[in-house]
N, C-alpha and C positions, 0 to 999 in steps of 0.2 A: 612494371605493373601499371595498367591504365588508371588514370585518375577517376575516382568515383563521382557520381552526381551529388551524393550526400555522405558526409562523415558524421557518425553518431558517436559522441564521447560518452561512454558508459554502456556496458552490455548486460545490465541487469534486466529485470522484468520490463520496466518502462522503455528502456532503450531497445530491447529486443522486439517488443510489440510494435514500437514505432517503426523499426526496420521491416517487420512483416508488412505493415500497412503501406510503407513507401515502396517496397518491392512490388506489391500488388498494384501500385499506381504506375509502375513501369520505370522506376528510377534504380540506378546502380547504387548500392548501399554498402558502406564499410563501417563496421563497429570496432571501436578501439576501447580496450578494457585494461586498466592499470594492473589488475590482479587476475583473479579467476572469474570468469563470467558467471554471474548469479550467486556468487559466494557471500555477498554482503547482505543488505537488508532484504533482498528479494527472497532468499531462502530462509532467512531468520524470522520472518513474520509469522503471526499466528493464523492468518488467513480468514479473519472475520470480515464479512461484508455487512458492516453495521451502518447501513445508509440511514435508517430511521432511529435506531437506538442511540446513535451518537449525534443526532441532529438536535441542536439547541433551540432553533427557532425556524419559522417558515422563511422561505426566500431562495435566493439564487443557489446558495451552497447546498441546501437540502435537496433541491430539485436536481442539481448536478450529480449528487451522490446517488440518489434513487435511480436516475437514468443509467449511470455507470453500472450499478448493481444488476439492473435488468439486462444490460448488454452481455453479461457473462453467460447467460443461458444460450444465446446464439453463438457466442465465442466458443463455448465448450463443444458444440456440435461441429463448428468449423475446424477446431483443432483436432478433433477425432477424425474427421475426414482427411486432414493433411498428415496426421502422424499416427493414427490408431491409438492414441493415448487419451485417458480420462484424467481429469484434474481434481477429483474428489469433491465436486460441487454438490452441496446438499442444501435444500431449503427447509430447515427445521426450526427456524426462528431464533431469536435472542431473547432471553429472559433477564431483565434487570431487576435485582432483588433489593429488598430493604430489611434491615435488622431491627428497626423500631418504627413506631407510628410516625415520628417526626420525619424520618428519612423517606417514608412512603408518601407523606404529604408533599415533601419537596419534589419527589419524582413525579407525582401527579401534577403539580404546578408546572414543572419543567416541560412535560409532554402533553399537557391538556390539549394543545392545538392539533395534536395528531390522533387523539382518541377516536376510535371507530371500529368497524368490524375486524380490521387487521392489527389494531393496536389496542389491547385490552388491559384493564386493571384487574389484577388477581388478588383476592384476599388470601388469608392464611390457608384455608381449606383448598382453594383452587390451585394455589401454587404447589402445595404438596401432593395434590392429585396429579398434576403435570410432572412433578419431579419428586417422587417419594423419598429419595435419598438426600434431598436438601436438608440443611440443618433445621430442626424444629424452631429455632430462635428466629428464623426469617419470617417476618410477619406478613409479607405480601410482595407484590412487584408489578411490573408492567411487561407484558408479553408482546414482542414485535414479530408478528407471524411471518412477514415477508423477508426479513433479513436472513442472510444465508452464510455459508462458510465453504472454504475449499482448502486444498493442501498446496501451499505455496511452492514447495519443491517440485511437485508434479506439474503445477502450472508453468513454472519457469522452464522446466525441461521441454514441455510440449511447445511453448512459444518459441524458444530458441531453435528447436529442431524444425519447426514450421518455417521460421525465417531463413534458416540455412538451406532448407530444401527449395525455398523459393528463390535462392540465389544470393542472399545477403552473406557477406564474408565477415568472419569474426577474427580479431587479432588480440589475443591476451598478452599480458606483460608489456603493454605499450602505454607508457605514461604520457598524457597530453599536458604540456606545460603552458601553452597559450593559444589563443585564437589569433590567426594572422589576418590583418585588416589592411586594405589599401583603398584610399579615397572613400572611406565610409562603408565599404563593402567587404564582406568576408571573402577570403581567397583560400582558406585552408586552416590547418592547425599545425603547430610546432610540437613535435614529440621529442622524447629522449634520443630518438634515432634520426631526427631530421624533420623536414616539413613535408606534410602530405597535403596536396592541393585538391581543393574541391570548392565549387561555387556555393554550396550550402552546408551548414554545420548545425547540428542539433546537440545541445549540451543536456545530457541525461545522466549526470555523474553522481546523483544522489547527494549524500552529505559531503562529498569531495568537490562539489561544483564550485565552491568559493576559491578553491586552490588553482583554478584555471584562469590565468591572466587574460584580460581583454574583453571580458563580458561583465560589465559593471553591475548589471542587475542581479547577478548571482552572489555578490560579495556578502549579502546578509544571511546566506544559508549557513547554518552551523549544525554540528552533529548532536543528536540527543540520544544518549545510550539507553537501550532497553535490554533488560535481562529476562530470560525465560527459562522455565524448568519444565521438563517432561516427566510425567509419571506413567506407570504401566499397571493396569489391572486386567484380570481375565475378561471382564465385561465392564465397559464404562458405566459408572453408576448414574450418569446423567445422560439425557438424550439430546441436549441442545446446548448452545453457548449460554453460560451463566455469567452475569456481571454482579459484582457486589464486594463489599469489604475492600474497596480500592483496587480491584483487579478483575481478572476474568479466567474462566475455565473453558477450554474448547475440546469436546470429546471427538476422537477419531473412531472409525468403525472397528479398528483392530484392538480397541481397549486402551489405547494411549490417550492421555489427557495433556494438552498443552496449557501451561499455567503462566500467566504473566500479568503485568509486566511492570518494570520500573521505568521511570523517566528521569534521566540524570544528565546534566550538562557538565561533562567532565572532559571535554575535548575528545580526542581520538584514543582514549584509554579503553581498549577493548578487553576488559577484564570482567569475569564473573566474581562477585564478592559474596562473602559470608552473610553480610547484612542484607544484600539483595535477595539471595536465596531464602534466607530465614523469613523475610517479609512475604515473599511469594508463597512459601509453604504454609505460613500462618493464615494467609488469606484463603488458600485452597481448603485447608482442614476446617476453617471456620464456616465455610459455605457448605462443604460436604464432609462431615466428620469421618466417614469410613475411609477417606483418602489417607488417614494416618497410617494405614497398613499397606498403602501402595508402594511399589518399588520406584525409586528415583532412577530414571534411565538416561537422563541427559540434562545438560544446562548449557546455555550459550548467551552471548551478548553481541549486539550489533548496533548500528547507528541509523536513526531516522534523520532525514534531511529537514531541519526545522527552520522556519522563518519567524521574524518578530511577531507577526500576527497569525502565524500558523496557516496562512493561506498559500496555496501553491503558486509557483512561478511557471506559467505555461503559455507559450505563444511567441509571436515575433518580437524582436527587440529593435532598438534604434539603429542597430548595425544591419544593413541590408544583407539578407541571406543567413542571418544568425537567428536560430530559434532555440528556446530553452524549454525544458520539461523537468523541473526539479522542485524541491521544497514541499513535497506532499505530506511531510510530517508523519502522522499515524495512519494516513489514508492512501499510501502508495499502491497497495494491492487493490483496494476498492476502486480507485480512480484510474487505474491503468487503462482500461478499455476506452474511456471517453478522452483521456489524455492522448492516446495514440491516434484516435480518429481526428482530434483537433490538430495535432502536429502534422499529420498527413495533409489536411486541408490548407494549413498555413504554408507548408513547404511547397505544395503544388500550386498555390495561388488561387485556391477556391475563395470566392468572395463570401465573407461571413459578416452578416449584419451584427452590430454591437449588441443589439437586443437578443440575438440568437446565439451569441458566443457562450460556450460553457465556462470560459475563463476570462477574467479581467487581464488585459495586456500587462506583461511584466513591468513595463515602465510607467504604467498609469498610476495615479494616486491610489494608495491602498485603502480600501474600505471594505464593504461587504463583498466577499468573494465566494 
């Protein structure tokens, strides 16, 4: 088997989208996946493109998130041309709700810098005009009109198929143990089956990135478990993503609602717990009381790759030829397009001015990212 130009460790959404972009740049790409490609955080996410509703302040992070959200609308058309698949992309907005006047005041203070035609404060009447089935106890909220949603499983399948059709090769069941380095330059990776040689390596292993020896900047990544519950109704009682009561509801066109999520630092304990499910169902019925009669159709748990400051690690490292794309925490789906574009530019040697880079270099001092 000829040596690839690039080995990507991790064949989830971000690894697969990086592979597509690198193949389009003319490089031979091999993806190595320890388990089943896309079976971890990529397919377990809710698929909320909450660029503005989760932006805490103006700056680099908010601009990066908004740009990546907008990239999805061209990516959807590109994937349809390559695979004839749609990804469930809908721009119906995100409504962040408040259950009392104090919480509404806090929301207003948090998001005042964004208020305008696309980010509006809703009083009790306006909220229930937009979402008639929302609980009467919700006193108001903020509506982020440009935020969107998609279906992660459809997205991953389309991206992986597109990458494969462009010539990227996927190898599942291949555990990468370490990055192989000679004289400060990467020369490949060591797997459970031996060494695979390549002059460039991209680590996109999500919550498992810290388990790969030889890439010091990824050692701070740790798993953050999130539990999710799916409910089924004949017709979804809400028309857009709702935040409130410490969670969220994501309606699908088929009447399914994705309800989440917990945030738990319990190592790699991939369990759905009674406490987690109870918390999520209490949140869901508090926001939309009619969901008490909905059928519970599924529940699952998986791991977000978290860093101490919740900022992603994306870019070149101090080891020549080694690039990382991990640590996205709750924003892996949202940031996948801009991450893949940046990884392509780094790996292919495109000059990127520091002021134009969407990410702070992984080895740089951590600050606003």
